N, C-alpha and C positions, 0 to 999 in steps of 0.2 A: 471577399464574401460580404454580402449585404443582408440586412434583415429589416424587420418592421420599422424600427426607429429611423433608418435611413430614408424610407419612403414617407414617413411622417414629416420629416424635414422638408421634402419636396412639396407636400400638401400645404404646409404652413406658408411656404414661399409663394405658392400659387394663389393663396387667399390673402396675400398682402402683407404678411409679417416678414420683415427682412432684417431686423436688428438681432445681432448675435445674442445679446443679453436676454432679450425678450423670448427668443426661440429656446434658449437653454433653460430658462425658467419654466416655459410651457412644457418642455419634455422632462423636466426635473433631472437635468444632468449638468455637469460643469461645462464652462466655455471651452476648456481644453478638450473634453470628450466630444463636444459638438464639432470642433475643428477637425478632430480625427475622423469622425463619421463623414464629414464633407469630403475629406481627402480620399477616403475609401470609395465614396460615390463617384468622385471624379475619375479615379483609376478605372473603375468598372465601366463607366460610360465611355471613357476614352478608348478602352480596349475593344469594346463591342460595337460602339457607334461612331468612333473616330472623333468624338467631341466631348469636352468636359461639360458638366451640367450646372455647376455653381461657381460663381466668381466671388472671392472674398476681397473687399476693399475697406481697410480700417475695421470698423465694427459692423459694417453693412454687408448683406449678401444679395447677389443678383442671380435670378434664374436665367440661364443662358438659352435654354430650350423651352419655350412656352408650350410647345406641343409634345412634351417628352413622353406622354402616354403612348404615342404612336411608335416610339422607339423601343418600348419595353419588351416587345416580342423578340427583339434581337439578343436579349440577355438570357442565357440558358438558366433553367430553374436550379441547376446544380450550384449556382452561385448564391442561392438564397439560404439563409440560416433561420430555421423555425424558432419562434418562441414556443413555450410549452403548450399554450392553447392551440396554436396553429398545428403543431406536430400531432397532438391528440386528434384534432379534427381530420387531418389528412390520413392518419393511420386508421381511424374509425371508418372512413370511406373505403380505404383499401380493403379492410376486412369485410365490411358489410356489402359493398358493391361488387366485389370481384367473385369470390367463390365460396364464401362462408368458412373457408379453411385456409390455414397458412402455416408456414414453418417459421419458427422463431428466428432461426439463423438467416433466412432469406430477408425477412423484414428488418432485422438488425443490420444486415449489410446494405440494404436499400436506403435506409435512413442514416446510416453511419453512426449508429448509437450502440451502446453495450446491451447485452441481453438483460442485464439487471434493470437498466433504464426502461427497456421495452416492457419488461414484466410490470414495472410500476405504471406505465401508460395503460397496459391492459387492466391492471387493478382499478385505475381511475375510470376506465370505460365501463368496467363491470359495475361500479357504483352508479354510473349514469343509467345503465340499462336494467338495473335490478327491478325497478318499478314496472317494467314490461315483462317480468318473469323470464328474462334472458340472461345467459351467462356465457362468457368465453372461457373455455377450459380445454385441458389436454384431451386429444382423441386417441383412438386405439392405434393410429398409424404414426405415433410419435410426433404429431403436430398439434395444432390448436384448431378448434372449431367453435361455432356458435351453437349453443344448446337452447332450445325453446321453440315455441310455435311460430310457424311462418307468418301468420297474420300479425303477431306481435312484432316480428322483425320489420314488416312493412309499415306498421303504424309508427314504430320508432324512427324508421328512415324518413317518413313524411315529416315528423316533428323536427328531426335533426336537420334535414335539408332546408326546411323553412326557417329554422333558427339561424343556420349558417348564412342564409340569404340576407337576413336582417342584422347580422353581426357587422361591426365596424372594422372590416379588414382593409388593409391598404390595397390600392388598385392592382399592384403587381401580383400579390398573393391571390386576390379575388379572381383575376383573369386566369391564373393557373388552376384554380379550383373549378372554374367554369369549364376549362379545357378538359379537366379530369372527368367531369360529368358527361361531356360530349363523347369521350372515349369509351365510357361505360355503356353508351347507348347502342346496344347490339341490334335492336330492331326498331326502336322509336326514341327520339330525343325529347327533351322536356318542352321545347317550343312547339313541336308537332303535337304533343299530348295536349297542350293548352289550346291549340287551334281546334282540335277535335272536340274538346269539351265546350269551347266557345260556340262552335256551330250547333252542338247538341242543345245547349241551354240558351240559345239566342232569344227565345220567347219567354224565358223564365227569369225571375229576379233572383240572382245569386249574389251574396256578398263576396267581396274580394277574398276573404278567408275561405269561404266554401268553394269558390272557383279554384283557388290554390290547392286545397286538399284533394279534391277530385282529380285535378290534373296530375299532381304528384303521385297519387295512387295508381292512375293509369300508366304513367311513365315507369314507376317502380315495378308494378306487377307484370307488365308485358316483358320487361327485361329480365326479371327474376324467373319467370316461367321458361324463357329461353335457356337460362342456366340450370334448369331442372330443379328449381326451388319452388315447388307448387303447394297450394293450399290443400289441406285434407278435409274430408267431410265433417269431422267433429269440430272444426274451428268456426263453423258458421252457426250462429244462434238464430232461432226462429225461422228455420228453412221453409217450413210449410206456409208460414205467414207471408214471407217475402215472395215466394213463387206465385202467390195468388194476386199480388198487386199489379196494377196496370203499369207502374213504373218498371217493374222487373221485365215485363214483356217488351216495353219500349227500349230499355237499356240493352237487353239481349239482342234485339233486332239491330240496334245501332252500333254497339261496341264489339259484339262477339266475332272473333276471327280465329285463325289457326294458332295464335299465341295467347289468346284470352279465352278461358274456359267457363263452364257453367258456374262453378264455385266463385270465380272472379266476378261474374255477373251478379251473383247473390251479394257478395261483399260490396260491390259498387252500388247496388240498390240500397243496401243497408246504410251506407255512407250518404247516399243521395237523399234518402228520405229524411235522415236526421239533419243534415246540413241545410236542407231547404225549409225546415220548420221555423216559423215565427209565431209568436203570440203578439198580435198587433197592439193589444192594450198595454202590455208591459214591455214590448220590444224584447221578448225573451228568446234568445238565440241558443239553439241546441247544437253544441259541437260534439258530434258522435264520438270522436276519438277521446274526448275528455268526459265521457259519460260517467266514469267512476267518480269524478268530482261532484256531479249532480247527485249521485247516490250517496256520497259522503255527506253532502249538505242535508239531504233528507234524513239520514240516520242521525246526524247531529241534532236535528230538530226533534226527532222521535225521542232521543235520549232526554232532552229537556222536558218535553211534554208528558212523557210517561215516567220520568225519573228512574229509568232503567238503562242498562248499557247494552245496546243492540250491536255495537261496533265489532264485537268479537264473534258474532254469529255469521260464519262464512256462508251457510246455506241461505240465510235471509238476504245477504248481499247479492248472491248469485240470482236468486229469485227476482229481486228488484231490477237488477241489470237486464235480465231477460224480458221483464214485463214492460218496463218504462218506454222502450223504443216503439213497439207496436201500439202501446196505449196512446202516446202523443200523436202518432200517425192516425189512429182511429178517431181521436177527438178532432183533429184538424180536418179530416175528411167527413166527419159526422157519421162514422160507421158504428153501428151498435154491436154489442157483444151477443146479441140474440136474446135469449130469455133473461129478463132482469132478475138480479138477486139482491138489489139494493134494499128493497122493503124488508126482506127477511133479515139481512145483515144488520140494518139499523135497529130493528126490533130486538134482535138477539144480542148484539154487541154495540149498542148505541154509544157508550162512553169511548170504546176503542175507535169506533168510526169517527167521532168528533175530533179526537186527538190526532188521528191519522190525517184527516182532512186539513187540519191546522198545520201539520208538519209538511204536507206536500206543497203548500204555499201557492200553487197556481189554481186557476179555476178549473178544477177537474170535474168530469162527468161523474154522476152518482155511482153508476155501475163500476167505473174504473176505480173510484175510491173504495168501493166495496171489495173488489178483488185484492187491492193492496191491504185493506183491513184484515182480510183472512190470512194474508202472509204475516202481518203483524201479530195476529192472534197465535199463529203457529210458533212464531219467534218467542212470544211471551211464555208459551208452554215450555219451550226449550230452556229459557232462562230460569223458569221455576224448577225444572229438573236439575239444572246446574246448581241452583241454590240448595236443593235437597241432596246434592252430592251424587247425582246419577252421572256416571262417567262416560266420556266419549269413547265409542267403540272403534278399535283400530284393528285392521288386518295388515299383517306384515308379509310382504311379498319380496322374496330374495332370489337372485340368480347365482349367488356365489357359494351356495351350499348351506348345510344345516348349521355349521359353526358360525357363519356370518349372521344368520337369522337370530341365533342365540345372543350374539353381541348386540344386535339392534334391540331385541326384547329387553336385555339388561339395561341398556342405556335409556330406553324409553321409561322403564319402571323406576329407574334411579332419578330421573329428572322431572317426570310428570305424573299426575294423578290420572291414569287412563285404564281402560279395560281392553286388554289385548285378547281379542276373541279367537284368533287363530294365526298360525304361521304356515304359509304355503309357498311352493315354488311357482315361478311365473307361469309354467305350462298348465297349471290348474286354475288360473284366474278366471278364464272365460266360462268354465263350468262350475265355478264355486256356488254352492246352493244357498249359502247364507248371505249372499252379497247385499240383500236388502237391509240387513241388520248393521251393515258397516257404515260408519260415519266418515272414516278417513282411511286411506291406504298409505302406508309408509313403506318405501322400497329403496333399493340401491340402483334400480334400473330406470331407464328412460321409457316410460310407458304412458299411454293415454287411456282415459276411460270417460265415457259420456255420462256414467251414472254416479261416479264417486270422485271426491276430491283426492288428489294424489300429491304427496310430498316426497321428493327424492333426497336421500341422506347418504352419508358415508357410513360404512359398517361400524367403524370407530368414530363416534360422534365428535365433530369439531364444534367450536363455539358457534360458527355460522349455522350449523344444523340445529342446535338447541334454540338459537334465535329464530330460525325459520319456523320451527314448530310452535314456539311461544307466540310468534306473530299470528299464526293460524288461530290461536285461542286455546291451546292446551293448557290446563291449569298447572302451574309449577308445583312440584311436590315440596312440602314443608319437611326439611331434613331433621327437624326437632320432633321428639315424641312427647306428647303432653303428659303432665303428671297424672291427670285423671285417667288417661288411657292405660298408663302403667299400673295404676292402682286397681282399675277394673280387671286387668289381665291377672294380677296377683290373686285377687279374690276368686276368679274363675278357675284358677289352676292349683288352688290349695289341695293338698292330698294326692295330686297326680305324681306318677313316677317320673324319673329324669328323662327317659326317652320321649314320653308323651309331652312333657313340658318343652323339650327341645323342638319337637315337631310343631307345637302350637306357637312357639316363638317365631319360627320361620314362616308359618302361615300368616301370623298377625303382623309381624314387623319386618318381614323379608327384605323389602327394598331399603329399609333404614339401617340395617345391621351388617356388620362384617362377619361372615361365617367362618370362625377360626376353629370350630370343633370339627376335626376331620373324621370322615368315615374311612374305614380301612380300605375300601375299594377306590377311593378318590386319589388320583395322582395329580399333584401340582406341577407347575412348570419347572420348579427346581428339582423335582423327582426325575423329569425327563432330561433336563439339561445337566447331566453329569459331566465331569471333565472330559471324558472320551468323546462326548457328542458336541464338543466346542472347538472352534479354531479362531484365534484372535490375531488381529493385525495382518490379515492376508493381503498380499499384493496381487492385484489383477488389473486388466485393462478395460474390461467391460462387464456387463451384467451376465452375459452368457458364461464367461470364465468363472465368475463367482458361483453361479448355480452348479457348474460342473464340480467345483471344489466341495460344495455342500453335499451333492449326491454321492460323490466318491466316499465321503465320510459316512454317509448313511449305508452305503453298500458294505464298507469295511466293518461296520458295527451290526451288520445283519438286520437292518431295519427295512431295506428295500432291495429289489433286483436292479441290475444295471440299467434296464430299460425305463426305469422310473424317470430318468432325465427327460425323455421324449414325452412322457405323460405330463410332467411338470410344465414343459415348454408349451404344450398344447393348451393347458389351462391358462397360462399367462397370456398367450396370444388371444385367447377368447375373452378374458376379463380385463386385460391391460392394467391401467393405473389403479383400478379398484382394489388391487392387492396391497397397495400402499396404505399402511395403517398408522404411520407416524410421520414426523417431518423428514426423517431420513431412514425409515424402517419399512421393509416389505415383509409380508407373510405369505409366500407362495406355497401352494399344495397341489398335489396331483389328484386324479380321480380316486374316490373312495374305494379302498380294497383292491386296487389295480396295481400290480407289481409291488405290493406291500407285504412284507413278512410279519411285521409287528408294528403297532402304533408307536411313533416316536417323533422327536423334534431334534434338529441340530441348529446351532447358532454360529454364524460367521460374522465377524466384524472386519472391516476393510481398512487398510492403511490409508488409502486415498479413496475419495468418493467416486462412484461411477454413475453414469447417466441412465435414468429410468423414466421414460416419457417426460423428459425435460426437468426432472427433479434429481437432486443429488442424494444418492443412497450410500449409507455406510454400515447399516445393520441388516442382516438377512436371517430370518428365522424360518426354516423350512419344516413343514409338517407332512407326515405320511400317516394315514389312519386306516385301520381295518374295519372300524365301525363308526357310527355317527355319534356315539356317546363318550367313548373312552378318553378323548382329548378335550372335552368341552371345558372342564374346570381349568385346565392349563391355558386354554384360549382366553377365558375370562381373567385369569391372572395376568396375562400379557396386556389385556385391555386396562386393568387397574394400574399396572406399572407405567404404561404410556401416558396415563393421566397425571402421574406424579411429576412435579416440576423438575427439570434437569435430568430425567432418567436416561435419555439417549446420550446426552453429553457425558454422563458418568460411566455408562457401560463401555463406551469406546475408549475410555482412559484405562480400563482394567488390562493388566499385562499377563496375569496367571489364570489358566483355566479354572483352577480349583476355587478361585475367588468369586466366580459367577454365581453358583448356587447360594452361597452365603449372602451375596449382594441382593439377589432376588428375594430371599427370605426377609431380609431387612426392609426391602421395599414393601413387601406384602404384610409383614407382621410387626414391623416397627422394632425388630431386634437390631442391636448395634453390632 
């Protein structure tokens, strides 16, 4: 088996270094290790090419095959051992170039690595693709897939392939990487794509970078379209603007074919217009894919010039992104916006105009500066609202039922200062009448909206969900209550009866307090999970067997009918991994009031973990409910327990059913 270091030895020899001590120092290894690497190289070359590659005489090395590169194709790739960077690069291309989907077991076998190692590679890839709003995660078919917009996948692939091209790989690995890209070429290869772009732009000055990006985009898009990974309408900004340009007509006429569609023509035009732009005076080059960097730079300068923080205003950022591309194009082509607004804007908002002009940095047209000035003015108004504590309005959209929506609401209110204006199921989103009042949609589902920002979360918030929402700009809730606020509350409630004071406490301090004064009608999780509704340390082989044990217990205790198992399975097949609420806990439930005799929970802990969408599960809490309210406090109790450090580890250690309710009370109320 040979790896990168073996081929580095050959490269050093080819470039004139032949002393063992010198080469060992260069590679930062011992002379003994160097001799071993050479022995391995000779064995591999002798076996596959009938000739050794290096001769050792005293302390000097001689390359026996000066044209060894021509022999490399004789050595099968199975002999090569990846370093961590190479392995991640190769696996990334496997995932993104093939089918967007994969099975953990298949990739693990292909690369001869453990599932744990592969999961760590996927974790590293996720860190790399996060800035494109992409994520590799478990899908509903017990495999993994890429989640995110197709346009973002294409832009990531462009940057990834260009960076790999410029990486210092050894010649053997690089040749195999190039061979992999050739195999991916279902309809067009990269060289053909470059030739097409070269012919198209022969009379136009394009930088090497611009030429590369357009060629890669053509290559990637045509092959992804063949694989049924197509752009959707909402992914294209400024459609009406792009369609009116001469470039769009020219590009459509030249590039459009059975594998490249109208949306591809719009995206190509969008790229082309941006990549072709120069400011001759300042040699200012616009890289369309890195447009966010330009916006970040403008926002940074706005922050300095206005002494305000624009960076958290997502609406402003999106407005800038959408405006700057066509603005630069219009200025380059000397296209006017029609009726001028600059005189009016300068007169009304002169100070804002001057600071905006200074922040833009380039020599912008007055009307274009005026349009950006109005965006800045709206952003300043929003900052003022934020300063005055006007809360961001959130719409919660959930496909997992009312219980899950309740969890999202609780987690949002516990972590952030926000105004949750409504909670609706997904099927009501398109007809929702108050959509114009919504600043942000928070959901458990993969949905797109042209009108609103959307953030996808887990029903039980994980740290990455909180971080994602904080990154959007939601103000964190201060978990401390000020002394002045308490004093004001006491003064306002002097003379009120206990019930009214309790009601006012919950209204005023709800998200900050633990409600331990129980109403008679409230049933907590420990009220439901009595010893007869619990089975501990159960031995099963798979998740289906575990669910059958749980449902049999529910039938025995007159909570559900026998057919509830089918109801339960149907919901699990529909929502998949979204019913996982902890590291090793799932909370499955069937349809509301279907095959249900009374609202109830059962708890099953497993002796050995079972696989659930590539996660190891040992705790199963099954819910059956007759109405949407009776179980809610118990659900919130589960949420609180799961956020306690070590809760899952502790519960699976318990051996006696009767200990569970006491343990849950101690978790929720601090009782020993």
